[in-house]
C-alpha angles and dihedrals in degrees: 000000000000118000091216093054091048090047093049091047091050090047092052091047089048093052092045090049091046091048091047092048094047092046104041110013107032100055095054090046091049090046091052091046091049091049090048091049090048091050091049091048091048090049091050091047090049090049091050090047089049090052091051092047090048091051090049090048090052090050092048091047091050091049091048091048091050091047092049091048090051091047090047091051089050091051091048091051090048091048090050090050091050091047091051090048091049091049091049091048090048089052091050091047090048091050090049091048090048091051091047092049091047091049091048091048091049091049091049091047091051091048091048090048090050090050090048091050091048090048090047091050090051091048092047090047091052091047090049090050091048091046091050090047091054091046093050092038092221135099118265113212110224092202092056095044101042091121090052090051092049090052090049091051091050091052092051 
């Protein structure tokens, strides 16, 4: 065999194989590699976007937390003001009730004192009548002398 003929045959087979590979094998491989590269790039972009969204979500959550804390502090301050106002109102109501009860007690005491004075007047009038009866040694008729007794009560 001739080395030149072998070399030429190998060269022809090489070019046919290269043409076949570049025409039928290489484009699908390149297409798959391009698709794979695109998927990887899309995945990296999505990961980067996810990181940005996560950072934004953390910022939004921190802002919302700060806002809720501020609102909560405001509500607590308002509740404390209302509690203080309720306590103050309760104190005023208690003072008013105390004054009412004291006034009622004073009025009752005055009424009781007046009743006691009236009762004492009646008792003194009866004693005076009995004393006068004993002095005069005669019976004094209370029915006949009612006006006299009323005058005596008024003087006492």
